[in-house]
Every structure is written in structure tokens, then in C-alpha cells.
N, C-alpha and C positions, 0 to 999 in steps of 0.2 A: 205178460210175456213179450208182447209187441213193444212195450216201452223199453224193456231191457235190450232187445235187439237194436232198437233205434239208438240207444246210448252207446252200444258197442260200436256201431257203424260210425258215429260221430267221433268217438275216441280214436279209432283206427285212422279215420280221415285226417284228423289233426296231426297225428304222429307222422303220417306219410308227408303231409304238407311241410312240417318243420324239417324233416329229413331232406326233402328236395331243396328247401331254403339253404340249409347248411352246405349241401353239395354245390349249389350254385355260388355261394359265397367263396368257397375254396377254389372253384374252377374259374370264376370271372377274373379277367386281367384288366384292372382300371387304367393301366399305362398303355394299353393297345392304341396305336395311332400317334403316340407321343414321338416327337423328334428330339434327338439329343442335342443340347446346346454346347457346341464345341468352342474352345478358345478362338477368338478372332471372328466368330460368326456374326457378331454385332458390329463389325468394322471399326471397333474402337482402336485408336492408335496404340501401338505397342508401348508399354511402360506407363500408361496413363492411369492405371488402377491405383487407388490410394489405400494405404494401410491405416489402422486406427490412430497410430501415432504420427502419421505424416501430416504435419502442420505447415501450410504455406503462408508464412507470416506476411500480413498485409495484402492478401490476395484480392480483397473486395474494396471498392471505393464508390462512394455515393456523394454527389454534390447537389445541394439544393439550388434549383434554378431561380433566378431573379431575387436571390437573397444575398446581401453583402453587408459586412460591418462597416458603418460609416459614422461612427460616434465620435471620432477625433480624440479619444482618450489615450493617455500615454503611460499610465501607471503599470508597474511590474510586480508580480509575485511569481517568479519564474521557476521555482523548484520547491522541494521539500524544505520547510522552515524559512522560505522567503529569500530575498536577494542576498542578505548577509548570513543566511543559514542559522539564524538565532531566534527565529519566530517573532521578530520585532520589526514593525513597519515604522521607520523614523521619518520625521517631518512629513507625515502622511495626511494630516488633517487638512482638508480643503478649507473648512471654516470652523464649524463647531458641531458638537454632538446634537443630533436631532432630538428635539423635545417631543415628549409623547411617544407613541409607538413608532418603531421603525417601519418604513414602507416596504412591503414585499414587492420587488420588481418583477420577479418571475419564479416559476417552480417547474421542475421536470421530474418525471419518474425515471428510475434507473433499475438495472438488475440488482439483485441483493448483493451488497458489498459495502466496503468502507473506503474505497479509493476516492481521493479528493482532487480538486482541480488546481490548475495553475492559471495565471492571468498574464497576458502580454498585449499591450497596445489595444485595449478594448475588446480582446477576444479571450474566451475561456476554453480551456482544454481539459478533458477528463477521460481517463481510461475506464470505460464501462464494461459490463458483461451482459450481452444480449441473451437472455435465457431462452427466447423463442428459437433462435438460430444457433445456440451454443457457441457464441463467438465473442472473443475479445474485440472491443470496438473503441477506437480513439475518436472522440466526438469534439468538434470545434463549434463553439456557440458565440453569439454576440453577447457581450457583457451587459448591455443595457436592456435588451429585449428578451434574451434567452433563446432566440431563434437559432436553430441548427444551421450551420453554414456548410459543413461537410463531415463525412465519417469514413474512416479507414478501418477495416475489420478483417478478421480471419477466424476460421472455424477451429475450435479446440474444445471438444466435449469434456465436461467435468461434472463431478457430483458436488452438490452444495455442501459446504463445510463452514458454518457460520458465515455464509455468503461466499463470494467469489473474489473479485478484484479488491486490492488493498493498497496499491502503490500510487505515488504521485509522479507525474511526468517531470522531465527536466528540459528547459528551453535554452538553446544557444542563440547566437545571432540569427541564424537562418533555419535552424532545425528544431525538432521536438523529438525526444526519446522517451519510450515507455518500456516498462518491464511487466509482462503479464503474469497471471497467477502461477503458470507453469514454467516460468523462467524464460519466456520468449521476449527477446529484446528487439524493438522496432524503431527505426529512425525515419522520420518523414520531414518534408519541407513544411515549416510551420504555417506558411501562407496558403499554399496550394493543396497540401495533403499528399503531394507526390511521394511515392515510396522511394527511399534512398538505399537502405541496407538493413540486414537483420542478423541476429545471432540466436541460436537455440542453445542455452547454457547446459541443459541436460544432455543433449547429444554431443556437443562439442567438448565439454569439460567433465561430464559425468557428475554434474551438480546434483546433490540430493535435495530436492525441494522440500522445505520444512512443512510440518503439519500446519494446517490452515493456510497453505499456499504461500507464495512469495510475498514478503513484506518489505523487501529491500527497495528503496527508491534510488533511481539512477542519479549519479553526480556528474555534472559537466563543469569542468574546471579549466578555463582558458582553452576551449575547444578540444579538451581531452575528456572523453567519457571514461569514468572510473567505475568498474564493476568488481564485485567480490563473488565470483562463481563458487569459490571454496570447493573446487573439485579435487579429484585425485592428485593432479599435478599442479594446478594453478590456484593460488589463494586469491590474488587480486590481479587486475590487468588494466592497462590503459589503451583506449581505442581512439583513433582520429574520428571525431564526431562527424566530419564532413564526408569521409570516404568509407569508414568502417574498418580501415586497416589497423592491425594490431601494432601498437607503439612499444609496449613493454609488458612483461609478465612477471609476477612474483611467485616463485615456486612454493608449493604448500608444504614446507618443511614442518610446519606446526601440526598438520593434520586436522586443522579446523574444518568444520562443516558450516554450511550456510544457515544463518539465523534470520529472524525477521528484522533485525537492526540494519541501519544504513551506514555507509561510509561517510565520515565527516572530516573535512579538512581543518587542520589546526596548525599553529606555529608553536612548537614545543622546543624549548631550549634554543630558540633562534632558528630552528630548522622546520621548514614547511613539511607537514606530515599528514598522511591519510590514516585515520584511526578507525578501526573496525572491531566490533564485538561479535565474534563467531561462536558457534557451539564448540566449546573447548577452551575459550579464553579470549583475550584482547590483544591486538597487535598494532604496531605502527609501521607504515611503509613510507619510504622516502618519496616526497613530492617535488623535491628540487630538480631542476633540469639536469644537474650533474648527479647521476646515480639514481634517477627516477625508477621506481619500482623495487628498489632494494629493501628487503626486510630489515628494519633497524632494531626492533625489539619486540618482545612478546611476553605475556604474563599469563600463567595458567592456574594460579591459586584460586581465582574467582571464576567458577564455571557453572553458570545457571543453565538448566536444560532447555529453557525457553526464554528468549530475550527479544523484546520488541523495541523499547526505547533506544535511542542512539547515544553514543558517548558525548559528554558535555564537558568542555574545558572550563575550569574555574580559576586557574591561575597559570602562570608562565610554564609550570612543569607539573600541574596536577589535573587529572581528568576524573570526573565523577561518573560512576557506572551504576546502573540501576536496572532491575528486572522484577517481574512479578512471580507468582506461584512460589512464594516463600523465599525467594532469593534475597530480597531487600536491597541494600545499597553497599557500595564499596568505593574507596578512594584509592586511586592509582597515582603513584609518583614516578616521574620519568626524569632521570639524570644522565648527563653525558660527561665522561672523564676521558679526555683525549679523544680517541676515535671509538671508544667503547660506550655503548648505551646500556642502561639498566632500568628496568621497569619493575616496581615492587608495589604490591597491595599493602598499604599502610593501615587500612582500617576496613572492616566489613562487619555487617550487622543485619539482623532480621528487620522486616518492615515495621514492626511495632516498636523498634528501638531507635528510629531516626528517619531522616528524609528518604523517601522512596517513591516509586511510581511503577505501575504495572504495564501501562501501554504508551502513554504520551511522554515525550522527551521534555524534561524541565526547562525553564527559561532562566538565563543568567541576565538579570536586569539591574543595572546601576549598583552592582556589588551585592545584590540580593538574589537568592535562588528561590524560584517559584515552582510549586508542584501541586498535583492532586494526589493525595495519599491513597494507597491501594486498599482493597477490601480487607486485607489482613493487616491493616495498619493500626490495630488496637482501637481505642476509644475515639481517635481522631480520623478514623477510616473515611475515605471518600471526600474529605474536606480539602479546600484550598489551603495551602500553607506556605509561609515564607521562612527561609532559613538564612543564616549567615554562613558563608563558606568556611569560617573559622570554627563553626560548631554545627555539625550535621545531625546532632542528636536531639537538640531542643529547639522547637520552632520559635520564632520571634512574633509570629502572628498566625492565626487560623481563622477560617470563616466560621460563621455561626453554626450551631448544631443542626439547624434545618437547611443549611446550604451545603449539601453533599452532591457530588457530581458524577459518581460512578467512574466509568472509563472515558468520560467526555473530554474534549479538547479545550485548549485555551490559547490565546494569541494576544500579543501586546500591540497596540496602535498608539504611538507616542507614549503618554503616561496613563493610558486607559487599558485595562485588561478585560477582554471579552472571554467569558467562560461559558461553555455549553454543556448543560446537563445531558446525560445519556438518554433522557426521555424527551429532549427537544425544547427545553426552556433555556433562554439566553439571559445571562447575568452580565452587568457591566460594572466594573470597579475603577475608582480612581486610586492610583498606586503612589505611595510615598516611600521613603527609604526604609520604614520599619512597619508599615501597615497598609491596609487597603480599606477603602470606604465604598460601600455599595451605593451606586448611583441609581440604577434601575434594573428591572428584570421584565422579560416579555416571553410569553408562550409563543413559540415559532412553529413547532410541529404539534398539531392537535393530538395525535396519538404517536408521538415519536418513539421509535424502537431502535435501540443500539446506535445512538448518534455518537459514533466513535471517531469518524474521519476528521483529520485536522481541518481547520478553517483556512480560508484564503482572503486576502484584503488588497484592494487597489482602488484609487480614485473615489473614495467614499463608499465603496460597495464591499459588503462582507458576505462571503459565500459559506453556507453551512450545509450539512447533510445528516440524514439518518441512514438506516440500512437500505431504504428504497426511494428516497427523495432527495433532490438537491434544490435549495432555495437561495435566492439572491436578495439581500436586504440593503436598502439605502440607510446608512448609519450616520454619515456626516453630511452637512449641507455645504 
């Protein structure tokens, strides 16, 4: 009996305790004593709050103290595809190809991406992405030592999408211009890193940044920066590279959208022309001083949904077009009758039926076209191949079955072709008019991943990269 009474008292006590806890939980005010934070209470200057999409292009600068480039080198690789924009370095050999393994001069880690460097007078410039600070960062390095001289950056948070940065800067006489993954254009003094001017293509033109971010490389042509924002109203534009002032604009009557391809200057039918493959077709814009910026012609029969390679001129009035993801290749013929221009696709085919490329722009060397065939290129997929411009359907040479390069880049230095497998192995070929001969190969990246970024060459130095590392090799003595 006493045990039952004791249990009853314990039960009643526990019930009363939990009732009091519940009453206290509802009555207690945890905000008692809090002070409301009113606007301006922190004495922050009016208007200084930043929204998520407020990007202050070039806002940060860092210069390394007591570090300066003094190597005396004068070689140039100033933009996408080099000085002549054909991915060929001519009269570039200091002496001869180094025997044995190429010496690694330096190596740096980067944010994940595929942006590649340019070279000017012993300095290397690359647009990196700093994942720690979520910032685009233009880095200036010494070509011989790899030491960083200065860095100009700005915060632009992004999500990884097969990496971040993809573009190659362009150097003029005094300036360097970059285009960031989200379409931010930045111009700096190439020696000091001083900020000159900027353009936000999304905000200014309503540009729709393509999937996998911006792949368009800036083009500087005689102190005119040529951009293809492919926005609602403006297809292409010319900017004074020294001041940032708009010189001309091409109305977007075609309705093209921005692609990953870059604008290439060509002389077609005796007329200097800026050729661009956008999403929707290909177009030619007048580059002559008289009528600069005028849309001369466009063709919409060939419309790949994704295009990374740039247009390649293969004759006075023919342009070779190529894209991945099943698009294959196409031949564009441009003719002028009186004042009228006409652009017609005369041939198009799937990747398995002829010369094609998914990511890299082919090379037109000594009357021969050089490419790496895409992954949907049939039995010859991912091999190096040579074609005659007169026959884009049957190769005149291909690399061996075990020499497949994926989406890797390639570059000509005089008569030597350097091809970089996407896993980080470098191949060197001697090129003749109808074939190539393998000279040597060397493992450069121990565990190379997605080595897709184009290579750069100057003064005997070759710069290569994979998705997270850049290396400089001494390849000529």
C-alpha cells in the first residue's frame, strides 16, 4: 500500500513539473533586452551596401614587393592563337629542340578552369579564378621564374560548372584586356596593373552568358577592342582600348546569342571582316575604317546549339566552321557582287563523315588543315588528323590508334606540332606537307585532369595547363 502511494506522488510530481516547464516556455521572452538595429545605426555611408550581383570590376590590387621581371626576353604570344591569330609561332626557334626531357621551369596551382595565358616581353598573364575569395583574378608572372609580380581581382561568386575561367587575355601596346566567366570586361595597364576601365556585358547589353560560362576571348585589332556581346540590341561592338569609349556598334538584327566562340579577323573578298559564330548562325561585320561595324552578311543554315571553336579561313572566300555535340563541320562560301554580299553553306556533315573538332580551333598550316577529331568522330575519334582544304571528308594522315588526345590543345612552332593529351602527356611531331612524324613524348602532368586550355609559346618556353595547374617548360635551346 505504501509503495502505491509513493508511485502516485512521484507521478503527480512529474506531471506538475512538466506543466510548469511548458508554462515557462510559453511565457519566457528571449528577446527581452534586445535593441533594434535601425538603418544607419552602424554609421555606414549611404549607398555602400552591395547586392549579390553588384560586381566592382578590378576593385582589388596586390603587388609583390621586391619582385620584378628582369629577364630581358622579348617574345610575344599576345592573344588567343598568337600574334597572327593562327596558332602558329613562326621563326620562333632560338636554336634546336631540347634532347631528352623538357625542363620544367616552374609550376603554379590555379582555381579550377581552362583559361590560358598570354606572354609579352618576359611576362605571363592569366585570368584565374580564386575559389577561396570567389574572385576573378588577373595574375602577372615572370616567364622564367613563375614568380607573381602583381594581381588585379574582383569578387564575383559563382558555382563550379566544369571549372570557372575559360578565356585568354588580349594585349595591346600598353594594355591588357580580359573577359571573365560572367562577361565582365576589364582593361589594365599591362606593366603596372593599374585599372583603366571596365564593361559588364550582362548589365549593359543584356548578354545571355552561355552554359559553362564565357568562352569568348577578347580581340584587340589596331587599338580597337572587338567584343560580341550578342545582346538584345548589340551583336558586336568596337571599343577604344585606351579609353573604353565606344567607337561603333552592330545592331543585332540577326538575333544571335553569345556562344563560346571568339571573333576572328579575316580578309574575305578583299574586305577586312570580323567573323563570328553565334548561337543562331555565323556573321561577318565590316572591319574596314570606312563602314566599320556594318553587318555585311550572315548565314543561319548551320546552327549548332553549342560552339566553342572559332571560324577558320581556308581560302580567299571560304570559311571552315566546326562544333561539337553532333554538329560536325560545315563550309561557308562568301561572295560579293557589286555592293551585295552573299554567304552560303555549301557543305555540312556529321563528325563521323569528315573533318571536325569539338573544342579546339583547327590550324591552317602550309595549305593543310590540322585538327583533333571529336569523340563522336567514328573510328578515328580523338586522333590528330590532317586534311586538304579541297577534301574535308577524307584525311590524308591520322595519328596512330594509341595516340588519341581527347579535347586537348595543339600548337605549331615553326614546323613542329606540340599536342597535349587531355590527361597531361605532351607529344611533339615533325610536320611535312602530307604527314607527321612523332619525335618525342613526355608525361608533364602526373595526374593530369581535363588539360583543355590552349598552349602559349615564346622565347623557347611552352606553357601548358590542366584544370588546376599551369606549368612552363623549356622546349628549345
